[in-house]
Structures are given as C-alpha cells and as structure tokens.
C-alpha positions as CSV (number, residue, x, y, z in Angstrom):
1,M,-0.1,-0.1,0.0
2,P,1.2,3.7,-0.5
3,D,1.4,4.3,3.2
4,A,3.4,1.0,4.0
5,P,6.1,1.3,6.5
6,E,9.7,1.2,5.0
7,L,10.5,-2.4,5.2
8,A,7.3,-3.9,4.1
9,R,8.6,-3.2,0.5
10,P,9.6,-6.7,-1.2
11,G,13.3,-7.2,-1.4
12,A,15.8,-7.7,-4.3
13,F,15.2,-11.5,-4.9
14,R,12.7,-13.0,-7.3
15,V,10.8,-15.7,-5.5
16,G,10.0,-19.3,-6.5
17,V,7.8,-21.5,-4.6
18,R,7.5,-25.6,-4.5
19,T,5.3,-28.0,-2.6
20,L,6.9,-31.1,-0.8
21,E,5.2,-33.9,0.9
22,L,7.2,-35.0,4.2
23,V,6.6,-37.8,6.3
24,H,7.2,-38.2,10.1
25,A,7.6,-41.8,10.7
26,N,6.3,-43.7,13.9
27,Q,4.4,-40.8,15.5
28,P,1.7,-41.1,18.2
29,D,-1.7,-41.4,16.3
30,I,-3.8,-39.4,18.7
31,Q,-6.5,-39.2,16.2
32,K,-7.2,-43.1,16.6
33,G,-6.0,-43.5,20.0
34,S,-8.4,-45.0,22.5
35,G,-8.2,-46.0,26.2
36,V,-4.8,-46.7,27.2
37,E,-3.7,-47.6,23.7
38,M,-1.8,-45.4,21.5
39,P,-1.0,-46.5,18.1
40,V,1.8,-44.9,16.0
41,Y,1.5,-43.8,12.2
42,D,3.5,-42.1,9.5
43,R,2.5,-38.7,9.9
44,P,2.0,-36.9,6.6
45,L,3.2,-33.1,6.4
46,R,2.6,-31.2,3.2
47,V,4.8,-28.0,3.1
48,E,5.1,-25.0,0.9
49,V,8.7,-23.6,0.4
50,W,9.3,-20.1,-0.7
51,Y,13.1,-19.5,-1.9
52,P,15.2,-16.9,-3.7
53,A,15.2,-17.7,-7.3
54,Q,17.4,-16.9,-10.3
55,E,17.0,-13.8,-11.5
56,K,16.2,-14.7,-15.1
57,I,13.2,-17.1,-14.3
58,T,10.2,-18.3,-16.5
59,G,7.7,-20.2,-14.9
60,T,3.9,-20.0,-14.1
61,T,2.9,-17.5,-11.4
62,A,1.7,-19.5,-8.3
63,E,-2.0,-19.9,-7.6
64,Y,-2.5,-21.0,-4.1
65,S,-5.4,-23.3,-3.1
66,D,-7.2,-23.5,0.3
67,F,-10.7,-24.1,1.7
68,L,-13.3,-22.2,3.4
69,G,-15.6,-24.1,6.0
70,S,-14.6,-27.4,7.8
71,A,-14.9,-30.9,6.7
72,S,-16.3,-31.4,10.2
73,D,-18.9,-28.7,10.3
74,P,-22.1,-29.6,8.3
75,D,-23.3,-25.9,8.7
76,R,-20.1,-24.9,7.0
77,P,-19.5,-27.0,4.1
78,L,-16.0,-27.4,2.8
79,T,-15.5,-25.1,-0.1
80,P,-12.2,-25.0,-2.3
81,F,-10.8,-21.5,-3.5
82,T,-8.0,-20.3,-5.2
83,F,-6.1,-17.0,-5.0
84,P,-2.9,-15.5,-7.0
85,G,0.5,-15.3,-5.5
86,R,3.6,-13.5,-6.8
87,A,6.0,-16.3,-6.6
88,A,7.0,-18.4,-9.7
89,R,6.1,-22.3,-9.4
90,N,9.0,-24.6,-9.6
91,V,11.6,-22.3,-11.0
92,A,15.3,-22.8,-10.3
93,P,16.8,-21.5,-7.0
94,N,19.4,-18.9,-6.7
95,T,22.4,-20.9,-5.2
96,S,24.9,-18.3,-5.8
97,E,24.0,-16.1,-2.8
98,G,23.0,-18.9,-0.3
99,P,22.9,-20.5,1.9
100,Y,19.7,-18.6,3.3
101,P,18.5,-18.2,6.7
102,L,15.5,-20.5,7.4
103,V,12.0,-19.5,8.7
104,I,9.5,-22.1,9.7
105,V,5.8,-20.9,9.4
106,S,2.9,-22.5,11.6
107,H,-0.8,-21.7,11.0
108,G,-3.8,-21.6,13.3
109,Y,-6.4,-24.0,14.1
110,L,-8.1,-24.6,11.8
111,G,-5.8,-22.9,8.9
112,S,-3.2,-23.9,6.2
113,R,0.1,-23.4,4.9
114,V,-0.9,-20.5,2.6
115,L,-2.6,-18.6,5.4
116,M,0.1,-15.9,5.4
117,T,1.5,-15.7,1.8
118,Y,1.8,-11.9,2.1
119,L,4.6,-12.7,4.5
120,T,6.1,-15.8,3.3
121,E,6.7,-14.4,-0.3
122,N,8.0,-11.0,1.1
123,L,10.6,-12.6,3.3
124,A,11.9,-14.8,0.6
125,S,12.2,-11.8,-1.5
126,K,14.7,-10.6,1.3
127,G,16.8,-13.6,1.1
128,Y,15.2,-16.2,3.6
129,L,14.3,-19.7,2.9
130,V,10.6,-20.0,4.1
131,V,8.8,-23.3,4.8
132,A,5.0,-23.4,5.9
133,I,3.4,-26.3,7.3
134,D,0.1,-27.9,6.7
135,H,-0.3,-29.4,10.1
136,T,-2.3,-32.8,9.7
137,E,-5.4,-33.0,11.7
138,S,-5.4,-29.1,12.0
139,T,-6.4,-27.8,8.7
140,H,-10.0,-27.1,7.1
141,E,-9.7,-29.9,5.0
142,N,-8.4,-32.3,7.5
143,P,-9.6,-31.3,11.0
144,G,-9.1,-33.7,13.8
145,K,-8.9,-33.9,17.4
146,F,-7.8,-30.7,19.2
147,T,-5.5,-32.8,21.5
148,S,-3.7,-33.9,18.3
149,T,-2.8,-30.2,17.6
150,L,-1.8,-29.7,21.2
151,Y,0.7,-32.6,21.1
152,H,2.0,-32.3,17.5
153,R,2.4,-28.6,16.9
154,P,6.2,-28.1,18.4
155,L,7.3,-31.5,17.1
156,D,6.2,-30.7,13.7
157,D,8.1,-27.5,13.6
158,L,11.3,-29.2,14.9
159,F,10.8,-32.3,12.5
160,V,10.6,-29.7,9.5
161,L,13.8,-28.1,10.6
162,N,15.4,-31.5,10.6
163,E,14.3,-32.1,7.2
164,M,15.3,-28.9,5.7
165,D,19.0,-29.6,7.4
166,R,18.8,-33.0,5.4
167,F,17.8,-31.6,2.2
168,N,20.4,-28.9,2.6
169,R,23.2,-31.8,2.8
170,S,21.6,-34.3,0.3
171,G,23.9,-33.3,-2.5
172,E,23.2,-31.9,-6.0
173,G,19.9,-34.2,-6.4
174,H,17.6,-32.0,-4.2
175,F,16.7,-28.2,-5.2
176,L,17.5,-27.1,-1.6
177,S,21.1,-28.7,-1.6
178,G,23.2,-25.7,-0.3
179,M,20.2,-23.4,0.0
180,V,19.3,-23.6,3.8
181,D,21.4,-22.2,6.7
182,V,19.7,-24.0,9.5
183,S,22.2,-22.6,12.1
184,R,20.1,-19.4,11.5
185,T,16.6,-20.4,12.1
186,A,13.5,-18.7,13.1
187,L,10.0,-20.2,14.2
188,L,6.9,-18.2,13.3
189,G,3.5,-19.1,14.2
190,Y,0.0,-17.8,14.6
191,S,-2.6,-18.7,17.3
192,M,-2.1,-22.3,17.8
193,G,1.1,-22.1,15.6
194,G,2.2,-19.6,18.3
195,Y,1.6,-21.9,21.1
196,G,3.6,-24.4,19.2
197,V,6.7,-22.3,18.6
198,L,6.8,-21.0,22.2
199,N,7.1,-24.5,23.4
200,A,9.5,-25.7,20.8
201,A,11.8,-22.8,21.7
202,G,11.9,-23.7,25.4
203,A,8.6,-22.5,27.0
204,G,7.7,-25.7,28.7
205,F,4.2,-26.6,29.6
206,A,2.9,-26.1,33.0
207,P,2.0,-29.4,35.1
208,G,-1.7,-28.6,35.4
209,F,-2.1,-28.1,31.9
210,V,-0.3,-31.5,31.2
211,G,-2.6,-33.0,33.7
212,A,-5.6,-31.6,31.9
213,F,-4.5,-33.1,28.6
214,S,-3.8,-36.4,30.3
215,Q,-7.7,-36.6,31.2
216,M,-8.5,-35.7,27.6
217,T,-6.7,-38.7,26.2
218,A,-7.6,-41.2,28.5
219,G,-4.4,-41.3,30.6
220,S,-1.9,-40.6,27.9
221,Q,1.1,-38.9,29.3
222,L,2.3,-37.6,25.8
223,L,2.2,-33.9,26.6
224,A,4.3,-34.4,29.7
225,T,7.4,-34.8,27.5
226,R,6.9,-31.1,26.4
227,S,7.0,-30.0,30.1
228,L,10.0,-28.9,32.3
229,S,8.9,-31.7,34.6
230,D,10.5,-34.2,32.0
231,P,14.1,-34.4,32.1
232,S,14.1,-34.9,28.5
233,Y,12.4,-31.8,27.4
234,S,15.5,-29.3,27.9
235,G,17.6,-31.4,25.4
236,T,14.7,-30.7,22.6
237,V,15.3,-26.9,22.6
238,D,17.1,-26.8,19.3
239,P,20.1,-24.3,19.5
240,R,19.9,-23.7,15.8
241,V,16.7,-21.8,16.5
242,K,17.9,-18.3,16.9
243,A,14.6,-16.3,17.0
244,I,10.6,-16.6,17.2
245,V,7.7,-14.7,16.0
246,A,4.5,-15.4,17.8
247,F,1.3,-13.8,16.4
248,A,-1.6,-14.1,18.9
249,P,-0.2,-17.1,20.6
250,W,-3.0,-19.3,22.1
251,G,-2.7,-20.9,25.5
252,M,-2.0,-18.8,28.4
253,Q,-5.7,-18.2,29.3
254,R,-6.0,-22.1,29.5
255,G,-2.9,-22.5,31.7
256,A,-0.4,-23.6,29.2
257,W,2.4,-22.0,31.0
258,D,3.2,-21.0,34.5
259,S,6.2,-18.7,35.7
260,E,8.6,-21.3,35.4
261,G,7.7,-22.5,31.9
262,L,7.9,-18.8,30.7
263,K,11.2,-18.2,32.3
264,N,12.9,-21.2,30.3
265,L,12.0,-19.1,27.1
266,R,15.5,-17.7,26.2
267,I,15.4,-16.8,22.6
268,P,14.7,-13.6,21.3
269,T,10.9,-13.3,20.6
270,F,8.6,-10.9,18.8
271,F,5.0,-11.0,19.9
272,I,2.2,-9.4,17.9
273,A,-1.2,-9.1,19.2
274,G,-4.5,-7.3,19.3
275,S,-5.7,-5.4,22.5
276,E,-9.0,-6.9,22.2
277,D,-8.0,-10.5,21.4
278,D,-11.0,-12.6,22.1
279,I,-9.5,-16.0,21.4
280,S,-6.1,-15.9,23.1
281,G,-6.7,-13.0,25.3
282,Y,-4.5,-9.9,25.9
283,E,-3.8,-8.6,29.5
284,D,-4.2,-12.2,30.6
285,G,-3.0,-13.8,27.3
286,V,-0.5,-12.6,25.0
287,K,0.8,-9.6,27.1
288,A,1.1,-12.0,30.1
289,I,3.2,-14.4,28.2
290,Y,5.6,-11.3,27.1
291,E,5.7,-10.0,30.8
292,G,6.5,-13.8,31.9
293,A,9.3,-14.6,29.6
294,L,11.8,-12.7,31.8
295,N,14.9,-14.2,30.3
296,A,14.2,-13.6,26.7
297,E,14.9,-10.6,24.7
298,R,11.4,-9.8,23.7
299,Y,9.0,-7.2,21.9
300,L,5.3,-6.8,22.0
301,L,3.7,-5.0,18.8
302,T,0.0,-4.2,19.9
303,Y,-2.7,-3.3,17.4
304,L,-4.9,-1.1,19.7
305,N,-8.7,-2.4,19.4
306,A,-7.8,-5.3,17.2
307,R,-9.1,-8.7,17.9
308,H,-7.4,-12.0,17.1
309,N,-7.0,-11.9,13.3
310,V,-3.7,-10.0,13.0
311,A,-1.8,-12.4,11.1
312,P,-3.9,-13.8,8.0
313,N,-3.9,-12.8,4.4
314,P,-7.2,-10.6,3.8
315,P,-10.5,-12.3,3.3
316,V,-10.6,-13.6,-0.2
317,S,-14.1,-11.8,-1.0
318,P,-16.2,-9.5,0.8
319,Y,-19.3,-11.8,-0.3
320,L,-18.4,-14.6,1.9
321,E,-20.5,-16.3,4.5
322,P,-20.1,-14.2,7.7
323,A,-18.3,-17.3,9.5
324,D,-15.9,-17.7,6.8
325,Y,-15.3,-13.9,6.3
326,M,-14.7,-13.4,9.9
327,H,-12.3,-16.3,10.0
328,Y,-10.0,-14.0,8.1
329,S,-11.1,-10.5,8.7
330,E,-10.3,-8.0,11.4
331,P,-13.3,-6.0,12.3
332,V,-11.4,-2.7,13.1
333,W,-8.4,-2.5,11.2
334,D,-7.8,-2.6,7.3
335,E,-6.2,-6.1,6.8
336,R,-3.9,-5.0,4.0
337,R,-2.5,-2.3,6.5
338,I,-2.0,-5.0,9.1
339,N,0.0,-7.1,6.7
340,N,2.1,-4.3,5.5
341,I,3.1,-3.4,9.4
342,N,3.8,-7.0,10.0
343,Q,6.1,-7.3,6.9
344,H,7.9,-4.2,8.2
345,F,8.4,-5.3,11.8
346,V,9.0,-9.0,11.2
347,T,11.9,-7.9,8.5
348,A,13.4,-5.7,11.0
349,F,13.3,-8.3,13.9
350,L,14.6,-11.4,11.6
351,G,17.2,-8.9,10.0
352,I,18.7,-8.2,13.4
353,Y,18.5,-11.7,14.9
354,L,19.3,-13.8,11.8
355,K,21.1,-11.6,9.7
356,G,23.0,-9.2,11.9
357,M,21.6,-6.2,10.2
358,E,21.6,-2.7,11.8
359,Y,17.7,-2.4,12.0
360,G,17.5,-1.6,15.7
361,K,16.1,1.9,14.8
362,F,13.0,0.2,13.7
363,L,12.4,-1.5,16.9
364,D,13.8,1.1,19.5
365,L,10.5,3.1,19.6
366,P,8.2,5.0,22.1
367,V,5.6,2.8,23.5
368,N,2.8,4.8,22.3
369,S,3.1,5.4,18.5
370,L,1.3,8.9,18.8
371,D,4.2,10.3,20.9
372,E,6.2,10.6,17.9
373,T,6.3,9.3,14.4
374,W,8.0,5.8,14.3
375,T,11.1,5.6,12.6
376,G,10.1,4.0,9.1
377,Y,6.8,5.5,8.7
378,M,5.4,8.3,6.9
379,P,4.2,11.3,8.9
380,R,0.6,10.7,10.4
381,T,0.7,7.1,9.6
382,S,2.0,5.3,13.0
383,I,-1.3,5.3,14.7
384,G,-3.0,2.9,16.8
385,L,0.0,0.9,17.9
386,E,2.1,0.3,20.8
387,M,5.6,-1.3,21.1
388,R,7.2,-2.5,24.1
389,H,10.8,-4.1,24.6
390,S,12.2,-5.9,27.5
391,A,15.6,-7.2,27.9
392,P,16.5,-10.3,30.1
C-alpha cells in the first residue's frame, strides 16, 4: 500500500515456490488412540517452500489453493477456493547467494500453509528460505482432535527443521541442496502456531496443563514430554533456532504456561497481538506471556482495538458467508494495512537476529505511536499501535 512502512516493500530477490510432501515416521496417532492404547503412524506433512530464485526465471505464477468451511462442520461445508500469488512455481533456485536463513511458519487451528502468503513471499524476496506447514489434523480440509494439535505442533516444527537440514546436505539431487542455513533459523506461528513455536523454543508446559491433557486422552502422558517436569524436554530446545515470532499465541488463558515455563524461554521473541483479542486474550493472554518471559529479549507489538486476526491474508471476498469472512477478517483494522505493518516489523526483527543487520532503529521506539512518528513510517501513519521491549 502507498502508506506502508519502510521495510514492508519486497526485497531484491525473485521468488520461487514449491510444494513438498514430508513424512514423520512412527508418531503417536492421537486421532485413533483410545483407552490406554496409543497406536503410531507415519504422519504426513505437506509444506510450501518459498526461496530466492534465479534472476532470469520463466515459470507459472503461483496460484494457491485453500478451503473455506470445515470438513467436520455440516453448517459450513468445505468449499475450495484459489487466489493468486507473486512467486513463480517450480523455478530454479538462486544458489549463488545462499545458503539462506530458514523461517518455519505454523498456521492457526483451523488453517493452512498458505494462510500468510503476503509474509512468506515477502521474506523470501529478502533472502530467506521460508517453509510453511500444513499441520495434519489441524486444517480446514483435515480437521481432527484438538488434542492432536496440542501435542504435535512443536514436534512438527522441529521435524521440518531437521528435514530442511537433511535436504540442504543431500547433494546436488535436491533443489534445496546448499540453500538452507539451519544454524540461523526462526520459528513463526499464529494462534495455535504461536503456542507451538513457544514450546518448541523453550517455554515448557505447566504441570496443570499437562494433567488436563492427560484426562482428555484417557491417561496418555504424551504432553508431559513437552513440560519442564520431563528431564528430556530441555534437550529438545534446538540451538539452531535463534529467534521466534508469535502472532496472538494461544494457551496462556488455558494454563499452558506457568512462571517457570515462561522463564525457560531464552530466545529473542517478537510478539504481535490485538489489544481486544477474544481468542487468545491480551492482558491475561499474549501480554502475560510477554511479561512472564523474563529471560528472553522480547518485543510486543500491539494493534489497539484489534481482535485475534492480526496475521492472515485479507479475506478472499467481501461476499463470503459471515463465519468464513470473519475467520480471516479483522473488524477494526484494514487487513492489508496489518499485513504491511507485519512485513515491516518481522523484516526488522529477523534482520537483526538472523542476519545481524543494523535495524535496531525500527524497533527502538516509544511505546505509544502517537508520542512521535515511528522510524520507518510516513508522517501521520504510525497510529493505533504500541511497542514494548524488555531485555532479560
């Protein structure tokens, strides 16, 4: 948009995109578990990969596919739709300037890997390798037990990180060979995706939350492995993850974290939330997570008067059924403006912590955006926002 903040604009790279089918073998099949038995299955994960492409590329411009409604809701029948992207499908990668820092993107419940293409394409144009996950049993097309989402989210993120490392090392036979610098990885998640990336990065779940999950799954202690009470948990916090971005992370109001769990988060974290979030909560939700993560360098960008939908692409049409429209829409803010602001601040944050860029001036801001025009903004355009910053 003409009034977009400075860092929202696309970067210098052309962008390619490909779809990959991954399989996480021998995972607990919570969807089919019953009683005290927990079968295992090979968990499929479809991912979309955006990457810097060669300068002279010829390829079909991407058209992304998603669904409205839900396969489990008879009142909102599953309805496919498509929308255009800006990346080119299956074109040759730009290997001459890689490897590139890795960004792994996790959608909400229910959602999809193409929920935030405005951001994934934008980051790839700036020299990042971006991978967004379709979390099995957590999409419109494939909804499942909520307990499956609770357990698998952080593990999906970490598995995809390992797969990107494997592809990077696989030799000339894979298009990602030599393209991925997994030592500079960021995890980015929205809603349930935010819940997952926080846990993957060190915010161990509270004992009370684990106990509630155990009751929901007939005695299964699976989620206990993602708690500080399990000695193995700390060893799963991957040192390759250097930063996380959490849009409206779910869970604090439901007891997912206590003070000890939040203090175990030590990775630089950028939170983004609406002050009137009615799904994840604000004062006792996202802001409480921010305040409790005492050992992390952290930021909190707040959209004043916004609700939960501070991350998705804009609604595909103003003529949708109300429930489908509101799944994507923010009732107060223009979604395109939110998208541009997100592009700006995520670019600044990842630029600092993954690339060592001198972007501190874009984050070193007065709390209230009306006190003075924020750096990177046109006069009169930094309005309705707050930025908090706390050091360990």
